[in-house]
N, C-alpha and C positions, 0 to 999 in steps of 0.2 A: 504494500500500500504506500510505502514511502516513495517508491519510484513514480507512482501516479501523482503524488503531491509535487514532486520535482518537475514532472512533465507539465502539470498545470501551471506551475510557477514560470517555467520557460515559455509556455504558450502566452501567458499574460505579458511577459516582458517583450516577446516578439511582437505582440499586437500593439503595444505602446510604441515600440521602435518603428513599426510599419506606419502608424499614424503620423509620427514625426517625419518619417521619410516622405510620405505623400504630401505633407504640407511643404516640405523643403522643395520637392520636385515642382510644385506650382510656381516657385520663384525662379527656377533654373530656366535659362533660355539657350536654345541651340539653333544654329543657322545651317541651312542647306543651300547649296549653290548649283547652278547649271549654266551651260553655255559659256564656260570660261569666266564665270562671275557676272555675266550680264543679268541673270535673274537670281535673286536671293530671297529666301523666306526664313522667318524666325518663328519658332514654336516654343512654347513652354514645355516643361516636363510632363504635363498632362495632355500634350498634343494639341493644345489650343493654338490656332494660328494668331500670331501677334503682329506680324509685319510682313509686307511684300515690297521688295525694291526691284524695279525694272529699269535697266539702262535704256536710254532713249534709242540707242542703236538697235535694240531688239524689237522696237515697235515699228512694224511695217504692215500697213493694212493688207498688203497682198500675201503676207506670211503669218496670218493669225494662228493657223494650226501649229506652226513652229513655236510661237510664243506660248500657246497653251501647253505644248509638250514640255517646254522649258520650265514652266511654272510647276507642272506635275512632277518633273524630275527633281526640281529643287525641294519641293515638299517631301517627296519620298526620301531624299537624302537627309533632310532634317529629321524626319520621323525615325529613320534608321539610327541616327545618332542619339536621339532621345530614348529610343528603346534600349540601346546599348548602355546608356547612362543609367536607365531604370534597372537593368539587369545587374549592373555593378553595385548599385545601392541595395538592391534586394539581396544580393549575395552577402553583403555586410550584415544585413539584418538576420538572415537565416543561416549564416555560416556555421553556427554551433549546433544546429538542429539535425544535420545529416539528411536533409531532404533530397530526394532523387533529382538528377538533372532534368530540367524541363518542367518540374512541378510548379504550377502557377498558383500564386497567392495574390490577393485574398481569394477565398474559395468561390 
Protein backbone atom coordinates (compact mmCIF):
# COMPACT_ATOMS: atom_id res chain seq x y z
CA UNK A 1 0.00 0.00 0.00
CA UNK A 2 3.00 2.25 0.56
CA UNK A 3 3.83 2.08 -3.15
CA UNK A 4 0.31 3.23 -4.04
CA UNK A 5 0.73 6.24 -1.76
CA UNK A 6 4.04 7.11 -3.42
CA UNK A 7 2.49 6.69 -6.85
CA UNK A 8 -0.39 9.02 -5.95
CA UNK A 9 2.06 11.59 -4.59
CA UNK A 10 4.12 11.41 -7.80
CA UNK A 11 0.96 11.79 -9.90
CA UNK A 12 -0.08 14.89 -7.95
CA UNK A 13 3.39 16.41 -8.34
CA UNK A 14 3.35 15.66 -12.06
CA UNK A 15 -0.09 17.25 -12.42
CA UNK A 16 1.14 20.42 -10.70
CA UNK A 17 4.22 20.53 -12.92
CA UNK A 18 2.10 19.98 -16.04
CA UNK A 19 -0.20 22.86 -15.10
CA UNK A 20 2.84 25.09 -14.62
CA UNK A 21 4.32 23.93 -17.93
CA UNK A 22 1.10 24.62 -19.81
CA UNK A 23 0.97 28.16 -18.42
CA UNK A 24 4.62 28.66 -19.37
CA UNK A 25 4.02 27.38 -22.91
CA UNK A 26 1.32 30.01 -23.48
CA UNK A 27 4.03 32.67 -23.07
CA UNK A 28 6.62 30.99 -25.31
CA UNK A 29 6.78 32.12 -28.93
CA UNK A 30 8.31 30.26 -31.87
CA UNK A 31 8.68 31.44 -35.44
CA UNK A 32 8.51 29.48 -38.64
CA UNK A 33 9.85 30.71 -41.96
CA UNK A 34 9.44 29.86 -45.62
CA UNK A 35 10.60 31.19 -48.94
CA UNK A 36 14.04 32.07 -47.67
CA UNK A 37 12.56 34.21 -44.92
CA UNK A 38 10.02 36.01 -47.13
CA UNK A 39 7.18 34.62 -45.01
CA UNK A 40 7.39 34.32 -41.24
CA UNK A 41 4.70 33.25 -38.76
CA UNK A 42 4.85 33.32 -34.99
CA UNK A 43 2.94 30.92 -32.76
CA UNK A 44 2.80 30.58 -29.02
CA UNK A 45 3.39 27.25 -27.30
CA UNK A 46 -0.32 26.46 -27.50
CA UNK A 47 -0.20 26.81 -31.31
CA UNK A 48 -2.13 30.08 -31.36
CA UNK A 49 -1.10 32.19 -34.35
CA UNK A 50 0.29 35.47 -33.04
CA UNK A 51 1.85 37.19 -36.06
CA UNK A 52 2.29 36.87 -39.82
CA UNK A 53 5.00 38.82 -41.67
CA UNK A 54 5.17 38.81 -45.47
CA UNK A 55 7.95 40.44 -47.46
CA UNK A 56 6.56 42.70 -50.19
CA UNK A 57 8.55 40.75 -52.77
CA UNK A 58 6.38 37.71 -52.02
CA UNK A 59 3.17 39.58 -52.86
CA UNK A 60 2.38 39.06 -56.54
CA UNK A 61 -1.29 38.95 -57.54
CA UNK A 62 -0.40 36.47 -60.27
CA UNK A 63 1.23 34.14 -57.72
CA UNK A 64 -1.38 33.97 -54.94
CA UNK A 65 -1.11 30.17 -54.73
CA UNK A 66 2.64 30.41 -54.11
CA UNK A 67 2.06 32.90 -51.29
CA UNK A 68 -0.57 30.63 -49.78
CA UNK A 69 1.88 27.71 -49.93
CA UNK A 70 4.60 29.82 -48.26
CA UNK A 71 2.25 30.80 -45.43
CA UNK A 72 1.26 27.17 -44.94
CA UNK A 73 4.90 26.05 -44.95
CA UNK A 74 5.89 28.74 -42.45
CA UNK A 75 3.01 27.77 -40.16
CA UNK A 76 3.96 24.09 -40.32
CA UNK A 77 7.59 24.99 -39.57
CA UNK A 78 6.56 26.99 -36.50
CA UNK A 79 4.17 24.24 -35.39
CA UNK A 80 6.90 21.60 -35.61
CA UNK A 81 9.18 23.80 -33.50
CA UNK A 82 6.44 24.37 -30.92
CA UNK A 83 5.69 20.63 -30.78
CA UNK A 84 9.38 19.87 -30.25
CA UNK A 85 9.54 22.41 -27.45
CA UNK A 86 6.40 20.93 -25.90
CA UNK A 87 7.91 17.42 -26.03
CA UNK A 88 11.10 18.66 -24.37
CA UNK A 89 9.13 20.34 -21.60
CA UNK A 90 6.91 17.27 -21.17
CA UNK A 91 9.99 15.07 -20.84
CA UNK A 92 11.16 17.29 -17.99
CA UNK A 93 7.83 16.88 -16.22
CA UNK A 94 7.44 13.13 -16.74
CA UNK A 95 11.12 12.18 -16.65
CA UNK A 96 10.93 10.27 -13.37
CA UNK A 97 7.69 8.45 -14.13
CA UNK A 98 9.04 5.95 -16.65
CA UNK A 99 6.22 6.52 -19.15
CA UNK A 100 6.56 4.70 -22.47
CA UNK A 101 7.73 6.72 -25.52
CA UNK A 102 4.85 8.37 -27.35
CA UNK A 103 2.58 8.29 -24.30
CA UNK A 104 0.41 11.40 -24.51
CA UNK A 105 -0.53 13.50 -21.52
CA UNK A 106 -2.88 14.90 -20.40
CA UNK A 107 -5.19 11.96 -20.93
